[in-house]
C-alpha positions in Angstrom: -3.7 5.7 49.3 -5.9 8.1 46.4 -8.7 7.8 48.2 -10.0 8.8 51.5 -13.6 7.3 51.6 -12.4 4.3 53.9 -10.0 6.2 56.5 -12.6 9.1 57.2 -15.2 6.6 57.6 -13.4 4.3 60.9 -12.3 7.8 61.9 -16.3 8.9 62.3 -17.3 5.0 63.4 -14.5 4.9 65.7 -15.0 8.1 67.5 -19.3 7.4 67.6 -19.1 4.2 68.6 -17.1 4.6 71.6 -19.3 7.5 72.9 -20.9 5.5 76.2 -24.2 7.5 75.5 -24.6 6.6 72.0 -27.0 3.4 70.8 -28.8 4.4 67.9 -26.0 5.6 64.9 -28.1 5.6 61.3 -29.1 9.4 63.0 -26.1 10.4 63.0 -26.1 11.1 58.8 -28.3 13.8 59.9 -27.1 15.0 63.1 -24.3 16.6 64.4 -21.4 14.4 62.5 -23.7 14.9 59.0 -20.9 17.1 57.7 -18.5 14.0 57.6 -21.0 11.7 56.6 -21.3 14.1 53.4 -17.7 14.9 53.2 -17.3 10.8 53.3 -20.1 10.8 50.2 -18.2 13.5 48.4 -15.0 11.8 47.9 -16.1 9.0 47.0 -19.1 9.7 44.5 -19.0 13.3 44.1 -17.3 16.2 42.0 -15.7 19.6 43.0 -18.9 21.3 41.3 -21.1 19.3 44.2 -18.8 20.7 46.9 -19.5 24.4 45.3 -23.2 24.3 44.9 -23.5 23.4 48.6 -20.6 24.3 50.7 -22.8 24.5 53.5 -23.3 20.1 53.7 -19.7 19.5 54.0 -17.2 20.9 56.6 -14.3 23.1 55.4 -11.7 21.5 53.2 -8.0 22.2 53.4 -6.2 23.0 50.0 -5.4 19.5 50.1 -8.6 18.0 50.0 -9.9 20.7 47.5 -6.9 19.4 45.2 -7.8 15.8 45.7 -11.0 16.2 45.1 -10.2 18.6 41.8 -8.5 15.8 40.6 -11.3 12.9 41.3 -13.1 15.7 39.4 -10.7 15.1 36.1 -11.3 11.5 36.8 -14.8 11.6 37.1 -14.7 13.3 33.7 -12.7 11.0 32.3 -15.2 8.2 32.5 -17.7 10.7 30.5 -15.2 11.4 27.4 -11.6 10.9 26.3 -11.3 14.4 24.8 -11.7 16.8 27.6 -11.5 20.8 26.6 -9.4 22.2 29.2 -12.0 24.9 29.2 -15.0 22.6 30.3 -12.3 21.4 32.9 -11.5 25.3 33.8 -15.5 25.6 34.6 -15.9 22.5 36.7 -13.7 23.1 38.6 -13.4 26.6 39.0 -10.1 27.6 37.5 -8.6 30.0 35.2 -5.2 28.7 34.7 -3.9 26.4 32.3 -0.9 26.2 34.1 -2.6 25.0 37.6 -4.7 22.4 35.4 -1.6 21.0 33.6 -0.3 20.4 37.4 -3.3 18.6 38.7 -3.5 16.4 35.7 0.7 15.7 35.8 -0.1 14.5 38.5 -2.1 12.0 38.1 -0.2 10.6 35.1 2.8 10.5 38.0 0.1 8.7 40.2 -1.3 6.7 36.9 -4.6 7.6 37.9 -5.0 8.4 34.7 -2.8 7.5 31.2 -3.3 9.7 28.3 -1.6 13.3 27.3 -2.0 16.9 27.3 -2.8 18.5 23.8 -1.4 22.4 24.7 -2.1 23.6 21.1 -5.8 22.0 21.1 -6.3 22.7 24.9 -7.2 19.1 25.3 -7.0 17.0 28.1 -6.8 13.0 25.8 -7.5 10.1 28.1 -6.4 6.8 27.1 -7.6 4.9 30.9 -8.7 6.3 33.8 -8.9 4.3 37.1 -12.2 3.9 38.8 -13.7 5.9 41.3 -16.1 4.0 44.4 -19.5 3.0 43.2 -23.2 3.0 44.9 -24.2 -0.3 45.3 -27.9 0.6 45.5 -27.5 2.5 42.4 -25.1 1.5 40.0 -25.2 -2.4 40.3 -27.9 -2.6 37.5 -25.5 -0.4 35.6 -22.7 -2.7 35.9 -24.4 -5.8 35.0 -26.0 -4.2 32.0 -22.0 -2.7 31.3 -20.7 -6.6 32.1 -23.8 -8.1 30.2 -22.8 -5.8 26.9 -18.9 -6.9 27.6 -19.8 -10.8 27.7 -21.7 -10.1 24.3 -19.0 -8.2 22.5 -16.3 -11.3 24.1 -18.3 -13.6 23.2 -18.9 -11.5 19.7 -14.6 -11.4 18.5 -14.6 -15.5 19.8 -17.2 -16.2 17.1 -15.2 -14.2 14.6 -12.0 -15.4 15.9 -13.3 -19.4 16.0 -14.8 -18.4 12.3 -11.0 -16.8 11.0 -9.7 -20.2 12.0 -11.8 -22.0 10.1 -11.7 -20.0 7.3 -7.3 -20.7 7.4 -7.8 -24.1 8.2 -10.0 -24.8 5.3 -7.6 -22.5 3.0 -4.6 -24.6 3.6 -6.5 -27.8 3.2 -7.1 -26.5 -0.1 -3.9 -25.4 -0.7 -2.5 -28.9 0.4 -4.6 -30.5 -1.5 -3.8 -28.3 -4.6 -0.3 -28.9 -4.1 -0.4 -32.3 -3.8 -2.5 -32.3 -7.0 0.2 -30.2 -8.3 2.9 -33.1 -7.6 0.9 -36.0 -8.4 0.3 -34.4 -12.0 3.7 -33.5 -12.5 5.0 -37.4 -11.2 2.6 -38.4 -14.0 4.2 -36.1 -16.5 7.7 -36.9 -15.8 6.9 -40.8 -16.2 5.0 -40.4 -19.2 7.8 -38.2 -20.3 10.4 -40.9 -19.5 8.0 -43.7 -21.2 7.9 -41.7 -24.7 11.9 -41.2 -24.3 12.6 -44.4 -23.4 10.4 -45.6 -26.5 12.4 -42.8 -28.6 15.4 -44.3 -27.7 14.4 -48.1 -28.5 13.3 -46.8 -32.3 16.6 -45.0 -32.8 18.6 -47.7 -32.0 16.3 -49.6 -34.2 16.8 -47.5 -37.3 20.6 -46.8 -36.7 21.4 -50.6 -36.0 23.0 -52.2 -39.3 24.5 -56.3 -39.1 28.0 -56.5 -39.4 28.7 -59.0 -42.3 30.3 -62.3 -41.2 32.4 -62.8 -44.7 
């Protein structure tokens, strides 16, 4: 699994609840296990920059953990902007090599954690989409409500626009069908009038050309 938040949390709680002399657990956030709670929160919500600015708050990380945290940081930045300069990621991830950065991103592409492309000429990561990260319920629930409300308004606007377009298409189709019906009726009237005129002309022609034959 890409995120380790649950596994770290479960490990900490499993170890703590098994201790016979432990009956209060809230203090662990600031006690000897605080680094591991911080580590869990770091991988859930944080970035490599946060680790870099306060390493003493966390236990030592293995290279694989550091690599994953850097990838989480790329995902985090992908939610902020869709065209991410290499230079910005170099700074945030403490990376100096384009190859190292591209390896991190390519692995994210492979895992489908991010979709997009690398523009090596412009030194840009162009993001189409990125998976979500864990949310802080107490801090982000209002923001989520606002985003959902905003999304709902946009959906209603799109549906109203589609309904209006359908109405306009139906009205145009009705007008077109009505116009075609009028043309057809006019055409039939003209044909009937022409037939009537031709019939009268034939009668007059026959009347003019008819000569009675003498019986003697």
